[in-house]
mmCIF file of the N, C-alpha and C atoms, coordinates in Angstrom:
data_MODEL
# 
_entry.id   MODEL 
# 
loop_
_atom_site.group_PDB 
_atom_site.id 
_atom_site.type_symbol 
_atom_site.label_atom_id 
_atom_site.label_alt_id 
_atom_site.label_comp_id 
_atom_site.label_asym_id 
_atom_site.label_entity_id 
_atom_site.label_seq_id 
_atom_site.pdbx_PDB_ins_code 
_atom_site.Cartn_x 
_atom_site.Cartn_y 
_atom_site.Cartn_z 
_atom_site.occupancy 
_atom_site.B_iso_or_equiv 
_atom_site.pdbx_formal_charge 
_atom_site.auth_seq_id 
_atom_site.auth_comp_id 
_atom_site.auth_asym_id 
_atom_site.auth_atom_id 
_atom_site.pdbx_PDB_model_num 
ATOM 1   N N  . UNK A 1 1  ? -71.914 58.715 86.874 1.00 0.00 ? 1  UNK A N  1 
ATOM 2   C CA . UNK A 1 1  ? -71.724 60.073 86.413 1.00 0.00 ? 1  UNK A CA 1 
ATOM 3   C C  . UNK A 1 1  ? -71.868 60.108 84.888 1.00 0.00 ? 1  UNK A C  1 
ATOM 4   N N  . UNK A 1 2  ? -72.616 61.060 84.408 1.00 0.00 ? 2  UNK A N  1 
ATOM 5   C CA . UNK A 1 2  ? -72.826 61.229 82.971 1.00 0.00 ? 2  UNK A CA 1 
ATOM 6   C C  . UNK A 1 2  ? -72.023 62.440 82.505 1.00 0.00 ? 2  UNK A C  1 
ATOM 7   N N  . UNK A 1 3  ? -71.270 62.246 81.422 1.00 0.00 ? 3  UNK A N  1 
ATOM 8   C CA . UNK A 1 3  ? -70.497 63.351 80.850 1.00 0.00 ? 3  UNK A CA 1 
ATOM 9   C C  . UNK A 1 3  ? -71.178 63.825 79.579 1.00 0.00 ? 3  UNK A C  1 
ATOM 10  N N  . UNK A 1 4  ? -71.084 65.125 79.324 1.00 0.00 ? 4  UNK A N  1 
ATOM 11  C CA . UNK A 1 4  ? -71.632 65.616 78.070 1.00 0.00 ? 4  UNK A CA 1 
ATOM 12  C C  . UNK A 1 4  ? -70.645 65.341 76.936 1.00 0.00 ? 4  UNK A C  1 
ATOM 13  N N  . UNK A 1 5  ? -71.112 65.477 75.716 1.00 0.00 ? 5  UNK A N  1 
ATOM 14  C CA . UNK A 1 5  ? -70.302 65.144 74.547 1.00 0.00 ? 5  UNK A CA 1 
ATOM 15  C C  . UNK A 1 5  ? -69.036 65.982 74.469 1.00 0.00 ? 5  UNK A C  1 
ATOM 16  N N  . UNK A 1 6  ? -69.113 67.277 74.793 1.00 0.00 ? 6  UNK A N  1 
ATOM 17  C CA . UNK A 1 6  ? -67.917 68.120 74.736 1.00 0.00 ? 6  UNK A CA 1 
ATOM 18  C C  . UNK A 1 6  ? -66.857 67.651 75.720 1.00 0.00 ? 6  UNK A C  1 
ATOM 19  N N  . UNK A 1 7  ? -67.285 67.208 76.897 1.00 0.00 ? 7  UNK A N  1 
ATOM 20  C CA . UNK A 1 7  ? -66.333 66.690 77.877 1.00 0.00 ? 7  UNK A CA 1 
ATOM 21  C C  . UNK A 1 7  ? -65.666 65.428 77.347 1.00 0.00 ? 7  UNK A C  1 
ATOM 22  N N  . UNK A 1 8  ? -66.462 64.541 76.735 1.00 0.00 ? 8  UNK A N  1 
ATOM 23  C CA . UNK A 1 8  ? -65.891 63.322 76.166 1.00 0.00 ? 8  UNK A CA 1 
ATOM 24  C C  . UNK A 1 8  ? -64.912 63.636 75.041 1.00 0.00 ? 8  UNK A C  1 
ATOM 25  N N  . UNK A 1 9  ? -65.248 64.612 74.225 1.00 0.00 ? 9  UNK A N  1 
ATOM 26  C CA . UNK A 1 9  ? -64.338 65.005 73.141 1.00 0.00 ? 9  UNK A CA 1 
ATOM 27  C C  . UNK A 1 9  ? -63.018 65.511 73.729 1.00 0.00 ? 9  UNK A C  1 
ATOM 28  N N  . UNK A 1 10 ? -63.093 66.298 74.797 1.00 0.00 ? 10 UNK A N  1 
ATOM 29  C CA . UNK A 1 10 ? -61.874 66.783 75.457 1.00 0.00 ? 10 UNK A CA 1 
ATOM 30  C C  . UNK A 1 10 ? -61.061 65.627 76.040 1.00 0.00 ? 10 UNK A C  1 
ATOM 31  N N  . UNK A 1 11 ? -61.746 64.665 76.641 1.00 0.00 ? 11 UNK A N  1 
ATOM 32  C CA . UNK A 1 11 ? -61.058 63.506 77.219 1.00 0.00 ? 11 UNK A CA 1 
ATOM 33  C C  . UNK A 1 11 ? -60.343 62.727 76.126 1.00 0.00 ? 11 UNK A C  1 
ATOM 34  N N  . UNK A 1 12 ? -61.032 62.468 75.013 1.00 0.00 ? 12 UNK A N  1 
ATOM 35  C CA . UNK A 1 12 ? -60.419 61.731 73.904 1.00 0.00 ? 12 UNK A CA 1 
ATOM 36  C C  . UNK A 1 12 ? -59.218 62.495 73.352 1.00 0.00 ? 12 UNK A C  1 
ATOM 37  N N  . UNK A 1 13 ? -59.331 63.800 73.216 1.00 0.00 ? 13 UNK A N  1 
ATOM 38  C CA . UNK A 1 13 ? -58.211 64.610 72.715 1.00 0.00 ? 13 UNK A CA 1 
ATOM 39  C C  . UNK A 1 13 ? -57.019 64.527 73.666 1.00 0.00 ? 13 UNK A C  1 
ATOM 40  N N  . UNK A 1 14 ? -57.270 64.573 74.965 1.00 0.00 ? 14 UNK A N  1 
ATOM 41  C CA . UNK A 1 14 ? -56.179 64.473 75.935 1.00 0.00 ? 14 UNK A CA 1 
ATOM 42  C C  . UNK A 1 14 ? -55.525 63.100 75.904 1.00 0.00 ? 14 UNK A C  1 
ATOM 43  N N  . UNK A 1 15 ? -56.339 62.051 75.811 1.00 0.00 ? 15 UNK A N  1 
ATOM 44  C CA . UNK A 1 15 ? -55.789 60.696 75.740 1.00 0.00 ? 15 UNK A CA 1 
ATOM 45  C C  . UNK A 1 15 ? -54.959 60.536 74.472 1.00 0.00 ? 15 UNK A C  1 
ATOM 46  N N  . UNK A 1 16 ? -55.477 61.049 73.361 1.00 0.00 ? 16 UNK A N  1 
ATOM 47  C CA . UNK A 1 16 ? -54.746 60.948 72.092 1.00 0.00 ? 16 UNK A CA 1 
ATOM 48  C C  . UNK A 1 16 ? -53.405 61.674 72.194 1.00 0.00 ? 16 UNK A C  1 
ATOM 49  N N  . UNK A 1 17 ? -53.394 62.831 72.828 1.00 0.00 ? 17 UNK A N  1 
ATOM 50  C CA . UNK A 1 17 ? -52.162 63.589 73.004 1.00 0.00 ? 17 UNK A CA 1 
ATOM 51  C C  . UNK A 1 17 ? -51.160 62.808 73.852 1.00 0.00 ? 17 UNK A C  1 
ATOM 52  N N  . UNK A 1 18 ? -51.623 62.233 74.948 1.00 0.00 ? 18 UNK A N  1 
ATOM 53  C CA . UNK A 1 18 ? -50.749 61.416 75.795 1.00 0.00 ? 18 UNK A CA 1 
ATOM 54  C C  . UNK A 1 18 ? -50.209 60.225 75.026 1.00 0.00 ? 18 UNK A C  1 
ATOM 55  N N  . UNK A 1 19 ? -51.080 59.594 74.250 1.00 0.00 ? 19 UNK A N  1 
ATOM 56  C CA . UNK A 1 19 ? -50.692 58.426 73.466 1.00 0.00 ? 19 UNK A CA 1 
ATOM 57  C C  . UNK A 1 19 ? -49.627 58.794 72.443 1.00 0.00 ? 19 UNK A C  1 
ATOM 58  N N  . UNK A 1 20 ? -49.842 59.891 71.721 1.00 0.00 ? 20 UNK A N  1 
ATOM 59  C CA . UNK A 1 20 ? -48.878 60.312 70.708 1.00 0.00 ? 20 UNK A CA 1 
ATOM 60  C C  . UNK A 1 20 ? -47.541 60.686 71.342 1.00 0.00 ? 20 UNK A C  1 
ATOM 61  N N  . UNK A 1 21 ? -47.584 61.346 72.491 1.00 0.00 ? 21 UNK A N  1 
ATOM 62  C CA . UNK A 1 21 ? -46.355 61.717 73.190 1.00 0.00 ? 21 UNK A CA 1 
ATOM 63  C C  . UNK A 1 21 ? -45.583 60.474 73.610 1.00 0.00 ? 21 UNK A C  1 
ATOM 64  N N  . UNK A 1 22 ? -46.287 59.483 74.143 1.00 0.00 ? 22 UNK A N  1 
ATOM 65  C CA . UNK A 1 22 ? -45.633 58.247 74.568 1.00 0.00 ? 22 UNK A CA 1 
ATOM 66  C C  . UNK A 1 22 ? -45.027 57.515 73.377 1.00 0.00 ? 22 UNK A C  1 
ATOM 67  N N  . UNK A 1 23 ? -45.710 57.526 72.249 1.00 0.00 ? 23 UNK A N  1 
ATOM 68  C CA . UNK A 1 23 ? -45.189 56.858 71.056 1.00 0.00 ? 23 UNK A CA 1 
ATOM 69  C C  . UNK A 1 23 ? -43.941 57.551 70.525 1.00 0.00 ? 23 UNK A C  1 
ATOM 70  N N  . UNK A 1 24 ? -43.862 58.859 70.686 1.00 0.00 ? 24 UNK A N  1 
ATOM 71  C CA . UNK A 1 24 ? -42.722 59.613 70.166 1.00 0.00 ? 24 UNK A CA 1 
ATOM 72  C C  . UNK A 1 24 ? -41.455 59.396 70.990 1.00 0.00 ? 24 UNK A C  1 
ATOM 73  N N  . UNK A 1 25 ? -41.597 58.893 72.220 1.00 0.00 ? 25 UNK A N  1 
ATOM 74  C CA . UNK A 1 25 ? -40.415 58.683 73.052 1.00 0.00 ? 25 UNK A CA 1 
ATOM 75  C C  . UNK A 1 25 ? -39.562 57.540 72.536 1.00 0.00 ? 25 UNK A C  1 
ATOM 76  N N  . UNK A 1 26 ? -40.161 56.645 71.758 1.00 0.00 ? 26 UNK A N  1 
ATOM 77  C CA . UNK A 1 26 ? -39.411 55.513 71.221 1.00 0.00 ? 26 UNK A CA 1 
ATOM 78  C C  . UNK A 1 26 ? -39.235 54.393 72.220 1.00 0.00 ? 26 UNK A C  1 
ATOM 79  N N  . UNK A 1 27 ? -39.789 54.527 73.400 1.00 0.00 ? 27 UNK A N  1 
ATOM 80  C CA . UNK A 1 27 ? -39.644 53.513 74.431 1.00 0.00 ? 27 UNK A CA 1 
ATOM 81  C C  . UNK A 1 27 ? -40.882 52.628 74.502 1.00 0.00 ? 27 UNK A C  1 
ATOM 82  N N  . UNK A 1 28 ? -41.476 52.348 73.349 1.00 0.00 ? 28 UNK A N  1 
ATOM 83  C CA . UNK A 1 28 ? -42.720 51.589 73.346 1.00 0.00 ? 28 UNK A CA 1 
ATOM 84  C C  . UNK A 1 28 ? -42.484 50.088 73.419 1.00 0.00 ? 28 UNK A C  1 
ATOM 85  N N  . UNK A 1 29 ? -41.243 49.650 73.447 1.00 0.00 ? 29 UNK A N  1 
ATOM 86  C CA . UNK A 1 29 ? -40.959 48.217 73.496 1.00 0.00 ? 29 UNK A CA 1 
ATOM 87  C C  . UNK A 1 29 ? -40.967 47.682 74.914 1.00 0.00 ? 29 UNK A C  1 
ATOM 88  N N  . UNK A 1 30 ? -40.926 48.564 75.880 1.00 0.00 ? 30 UNK A N  1 
ATOM 89  C CA . UNK A 1 30 ? -41.036 48.169 77.271 1.00 0.00 ? 30 UNK A CA 1 
ATOM 90  C C  . UNK A 1 30 ? -42.443 47.621 77.511 1.00 0.00 ? 30 UNK A C  1 
ATOM 91  N N  . UNK A 1 31 ? -42.567 46.483 78.178 1.00 0.00 ? 31 UNK A N  1 
ATOM 92  C CA . UNK A 1 31 ? -43.886 45.847 78.386 1.00 0.00 ? 31 UNK A CA 1 
ATOM 93  C C  . UNK A 1 31 ? -44.848 46.775 79.117 1.00 0.00 ? 31 UNK A C  1 
ATOM 94  N N  . UNK A 1 32 ? -44.359 47.476 80.109 1.00 0.00 ? 32 UNK A N  1 
ATOM 95  C CA . UNK A 1 32 ? -45.219 48.383 80.859 1.00 0.00 ? 32 UNK A CA 1 
ATOM 96  C C  . UNK A 1 32 ? -45.740 49.491 79.943 1.00 0.00 ? 32 UNK A C  1 
ATOM 97  N N  . UNK A 1 33 ? -44.850 50.058 79.150 1.00 0.00 ? 33 UNK A N  1 
ATOM 98  C CA . UNK A 1 33 ? -45.243 51.134 78.249 1.00 0.00 ? 33 UNK A CA 1 
ATOM 99  C C  . UNK A 1 33 ? -46.213 50.626 77.197 1.00 0.00 ? 33 UNK A C  1 
ATOM 100 N N  . UNK A 1 34 ? -45.953 49.447 76.660 1.00 0.00 ? 34 UNK A N  1 
ATOM 101 C CA . UNK A 1 34 ? -46.855 48.884 75.646 1.00 0.00 ? 34 UNK A CA 1 
ATOM 102 C C  . UNK A 1 34 ? -48.236 48.660 76.242 1.00 0.00 ? 34 UNK A C  1 
ATOM 103 N N  . UNK A 1 35 ? -48.303 48.160 77.470 1.00 0.00 ? 35 UNK A N  1 
ATOM 104 C CA . UNK A 1 35 ? -49.584 47.962 78.131 1.00 0.00 ? 35 UNK A CA 1 
ATOM 105 C C  . UNK A 1 35 ? -50.295 49.278 78.384 1.00 0.00 ? 35 UNK A C  1 
ATOM 106 N N  . UNK A 1 36 ? -49.522 50.301 78.750 1.00 0.00 ? 36 UNK A N  1 
ATOM 107 C CA . UNK A 1 36 ? -50.071 51.641 78.974 1.00 0.00 ? 36 UNK A CA 1 
ATOM 108 C C  . UNK A 1 36 ? -50.664 52.193 77.685 1.00 0.00 ? 36 UNK A C  1 
ATOM 109 N N  . UNK A 1 37 ? -49.948 52.030 76.586 1.00 0.00 ? 37 UNK A N  1 
ATOM 110 C CA . UNK A 1 37 ? -50.440 52.520 75.302 1.00 0.00 ? 37 UNK A CA 1 
ATOM 111 C C  . UNK A 1 37 ? -51.688 51.766 74.867 1.00 0.00 ? 37 UNK A C  1 
ATOM 112 N N  . UNK A 1 38 ? -51.707 50.459 75.090 1.00 0.00 ? 38 UNK A N  1 
ATOM 113 C CA . UNK A 1 38 ? -52.893 49.665 74.753 1.00 0.00 ? 38 UNK A CA 1 
ATOM 114 C C  . UNK A 1 38 ? -54.100 50.121 75.573 1.00 0.00 ? 38 UNK A C  1 
ATOM 115 N N  . UNK A 1 39 ? -53.870 50.380 76.854 1.00 0.00 ? 39 UNK A N  1 
ATOM 116 C CA . UNK A 1 39 ? -54.963 50.843 77.717 1.00 0.00 ? 39 UNK A CA 1 
ATOM 117 C C  . UNK A 1 39 ? -55.477 52.201 77.262 1.00 0.00 ? 39 UNK A C  1 
ATOM 118 N N  . UNK A 1 40 ? -54.563 53.103 76.888 1.00 0.00 ? 40 UNK A N  1 
ATOM 119 C CA . UNK A 1 40 ? -54.986 54.407 76.383 1.00 0.00 ? 40 UNK A CA 1 
ATOM 120 C C  . UNK A 1 40 ? -55.807 54.267 75.112 1.00 0.00 ? 40 UNK A C  1 
ATOM 121 N N  . UNK A 1 41 ? -55.360 53.392 74.218 1.00 0.00 ? 41 UNK A N  1 
ATOM 122 C CA . UNK A 1 41 ? -56.107 53.183 72.974 1.00 0.00 ? 41 UNK A CA 1 
ATOM 123 C C  . UNK A 1 41 ? -57.498 52.636 73.252 1.00 0.00 ? 41 UNK A C  1 
ATOM 124 N N  . UNK A 1 42 ? -57.585 51.659 74.165 1.00 0.00 ? 42 UNK A N  1 
ATOM 125 C CA . UNK A 1 42 ? -58.886 51.082 74.501 1.00 0.00 ? 42 UNK A CA 1 
ATOM 126 C C  . UNK A 1 42 ? -59.810 52.133 75.100 1.00 0.00 ? 42 UNK A C  1 
ATOM 127 N N  . UNK A 1 43 ? -59.276 52.953 75.998 1.00 0.00 ? 43 UNK A N  1 
ATOM 128 C CA . UNK A 1 43 ? -60.082 53.991 76.626 1.00 0.00 ? 43 UNK A CA 1 
ATOM 129 C C  . UNK A 1 43 ? -60.530 55.031 75.602 1.00 0.00 ? 43 UNK A C  1 
ATOM 130 N N  . UNK A 1 44 ? -59.614 55.412 74.720 1.00 0.00 ? 44 UNK A N  1 
ATOM 131 C CA . UNK A 1 44 ? -59.935 56.380 73.681 1.00 0.00 ? 44 UNK A CA 1 
ATOM 132 C C  . UNK A 1 44 ? -61.038 55.825 72.764 1.00 0.00 ? 44 UNK A C  1 
ATOM 133 N N  . UNK A 1 45 ? -60.910 54.560 72.371 1.00 0.00 ? 45 UNK A N  1 
ATOM 134 C CA . UNK A 1 45 ? -61.922 53.935 71.512 1.00 0.00 ? 45 UNK A CA 1 
ATOM 135 C C  . UNK A 1 45 ? -63.277 53.860 72.218 1.00 0.00 ? 45 UNK A C  1 
ATOM 136 N N  . UNK A 1 46 ? -63.255 53.537 73.513 1.00 0.00 ? 46 UNK A N  1 
ATOM 137 C CA . UNK A 1 46 ? -64.491 53.446 74.292 1.00 0.00 ? 46 UNK A CA 1 
ATOM 138 C C  . UNK A 1 46 ? -65.214 54.793 74.305 1.00 0.00 ? 46 UNK A C  1 
ATOM 139 N N  . UNK A 1 47 ? -64.486 55.854 74.615 1.00 0.00 ? 47 UNK A N  1 
ATOM 140 C CA . UNK A 1 47 ? -65.098 57.176 74.652 1.00 0.00 ? 47 UNK A CA 1 
ATOM 141 C C  . UNK A 1 47 ? -65.523 57.642 73.264 1.00 0.00 ? 47 UNK A C  1 
ATOM 142 N N  . UNK A 1 48 ? -64.733 57.313 72.243 1.00 0.00 ? 48 UNK A N  1 
ATOM 143 C CA . UNK A 1 48 ? -65.090 57.704 70.883 1.00 0.00 ? 48 UNK A CA 1 
ATOM 144 C C  . UNK A 1 48 ? -66.396 57.042 70.460 1.00 0.00 ? 48 UNK A C  1 
ATOM 145 N N  . UNK A 1 49 ? -66.598 55.785 70.863 1.00 0.00 ? 49 UNK A N  1 
ATOM 146 C CA . UNK A 1 49 ? -67.849 55.094 70.556 1.00 0.00 ? 49 UNK A CA 1 
ATOM 147 C C  . UNK A 1 49 ? -69.036 55.799 71.209 1.00 0.00 ? 49 UNK A C  1 
ATOM 148 N N  . UNK A 1 50 ? -68.844 56.279 72.444 1.00 0.00 ? 50 UNK A N  1 
ATOM 149 C CA . UNK A 1 50 ? -69.914 57.005 73.132 1.00 0.00 ? 50 UNK A CA 1 
ATOM 150 C C  . UNK A 1 50 ? -70.221 58.309 72.402 1.00 0.00 ? 50 UNK A C  1 
ATOM 151 N N  . UNK A 1 51 ? -69.185 59.010 71.985 1.00 0.00 ? 51 UNK A N  1 
ATOM 152 C CA . UNK A 1 51 ? -69.373 60.263 71.245 1.00 0.00 ? 51 UNK A CA 1 
ATOM 153 C C  . UNK A 1 51 ? -70.133 59.994 69.951 1.00 0.00 ? 51 UNK A C  1 
ATOM 154 N N  . UNK A 1 52 ? -69.708 58.978 69.210 1.00 0.00 ? 52 UNK A N  1 
ATOM 155 C CA . UNK A 1 52 ? -70.370 58.644 67.946 1.00 0.00 ? 52 UNK A CA 1 
ATOM 156 C C  . UNK A 1 52 ? -71.840 58.294 68.167 1.00 0.00 ? 52 UNK A C  1 
ATOM 157 N N  . UNK A 1 53 ? -72.118 57.565 69.237 1.00 0.00 ? 53 UNK A N  1 
ATOM 158 C CA . UNK A 1 53 ? -73.493 57.204 69.563 1.00 0.00 ? 53 UNK A CA 1 
ATOM 159 C C  . UNK A 1 53 ? -74.321 58.443 69.898 1.00 0.00 ? 53 UNK A C  1 
ATOM 160 N N  . UNK A 1 54 ? -73.745 59.350 70.680 1.00 0.00 ? 54 UNK A N  1 
ATOM 161 C CA . UNK A 1 54 ? -74.444 60.597 71.027 1.00 0.00 ? 54 UNK A CA 1 
ATOM 162 C C  . UNK A 1 54 ? -74.748 61.429 69.784 1.00 0.00 ? 54 UNK A C  1 
ATOM 163 N N  . UNK A 1 55 ? -73.777 61.530 68.902 1.00 0.00 ? 55 UNK A N  1 
ATOM 164 C CA . UNK A 1 55 ? -73.968 62.303 67.668 1.00 0.00 ? 55 UNK A CA 1 
ATOM 165 C C  . UNK A 1 55 ? -75.059 61.670 66.816 1.00 0.00 ? 55 UNK A C  1 
ATOM 166 N N  . UNK A 1 56 ? -75.034 60.340 66.686 1.00 0.00 ? 56 UNK A N  1 
ATOM 167 C CA . UNK A 1 56 ? -76.058 59.649 65.898 1.00 0.00 ? 56 UNK A CA 1 
ATOM 168 C C  . UNK A 1 56 ? -77.446 59.864 66.503 1.00 0.00 ? 56 UNK A C  1 
ATOM 169 N N  . UNK A 1 57 ? -77.531 59.823 67.816 1.00 0.00 ? 57 UNK A N  1 
ATOM 170 C CA . UNK A 1 57 ? -78.827 60.053 68.488 1.00 0.00 ? 57 UNK A CA 1 
ATOM 171 C C  . UNK A 1 57 ? -79.332 61.474 68.243 1.00 0.00 ? 57 UNK A C  1 
ATOM 172 N N  . UNK A 1 58 ? -78.419 62.441 68.318 1.00 0.00 ? 58 UNK A N  1 
ATOM 173 C CA . UNK A 1 58 ? -78.812 63.831 68.074 1.00 0.00 ? 58 UNK A CA 1 
ATOM 174 C C  . UNK A 1 58 ? -79.275 64.007 66.635 1.00 0.00 ? 58 UNK A C  1 
ATOM 175 N N  . UNK A 1 59 ? -78.535 63.412 65.694 1.00 0.00 ? 59 UNK A N  1 
ATOM 176 C CA . UNK A 1 59 ? -78.902 63.524 64.290 1.00 0.00 ? 59 UNK A CA 1 
ATOM 177 C C  . UNK A 1 59 ? -80.272 62.892 64.034 1.00 0.00 ? 59 UNK A C  1 
ATOM 178 N N  . UNK A 1 60 ? -80.531 61.746 64.643 1.00 0.00 ? 60 UNK A N  1 
ATOM 179 C CA . UNK A 1 60 ? -81.814 61.067 64.483 1.00 0.00 ? 60 UNK A CA 1 
ATOM 180 C C  . UNK A 1 60 ? -82.948 61.900 65.053 1.00 0.00 ? 60 UNK A C  1 
ATOM 181 N N  . UNK A 1 61 ? -82.706 62.471 66.229 1.00 0.00 ? 61 UNK A N  1 
ATOM 182 C CA . UNK A 1 61 ? -83.765 63.284 66.854 1.00 0.00 ? 61 UNK A CA 1 
ATOM 183 C C  . UNK A 1 61 ? -84.039 64.563 66.083 1.00 0.00 ? 61 UNK A C  1 
ATOM 184 N N  . UNK A 1 62 ? -83.055 65.022 65.293 1.00 0.00 ? 62 UNK A N  1 
ATOM 185 C CA . UNK A 1 62 ? -83.221 66.221 64.500 1.00 0.00 ? 62 UNK A CA 1 
ATOM 186 C C  . UNK A 1 62 ? -83.709 65.902 63.086 1.00 0.00 ? 62 UNK A C  1 
ATOM 187 N N  . UNK A 1 63 ? -83.906 64.601 62.785 1.00 0.00 ? 63 UNK A N  1 
ATOM 188 C CA . UNK A 1 63 ? -84.377 64.192 61.465 1.00 0.00 ? 63 UNK A CA 1 
ATOM 189 C C  . UNK A 1 63 ? -83.315 64.249 60.403 1.00 0.00 ? 63 UNK A C  1 
ATOM 190 N N  . UNK A 1 64 ? -82.087 64.090 60.781 1.00 0.00 ? 64 UNK A N  1 
ATOM 191 C CA . UNK A 1 64 ? -80.985 64.166 59.811 1.00 0.00 ? 64 UNK A CA 1 
ATOM 192 C C  . UNK A 1 64 ? -80.635 62.792 59.289 1.00 0.00 ? 64 UNK A C  1 
# 
């Protein structure tokens, strides 16, 4: 399945929101929670890389 850039941006924003909410609970020392936060960060970084690549491709195709 291919997602468009706007969908990826929404996904990253939602993951970031979940991540920030989890960090604010103060319960990040629990191993399960720490693993959950690490997974969210990895997923967010993965999608952000795709977004950055899409933007760079669009800019290149537009001669920017």
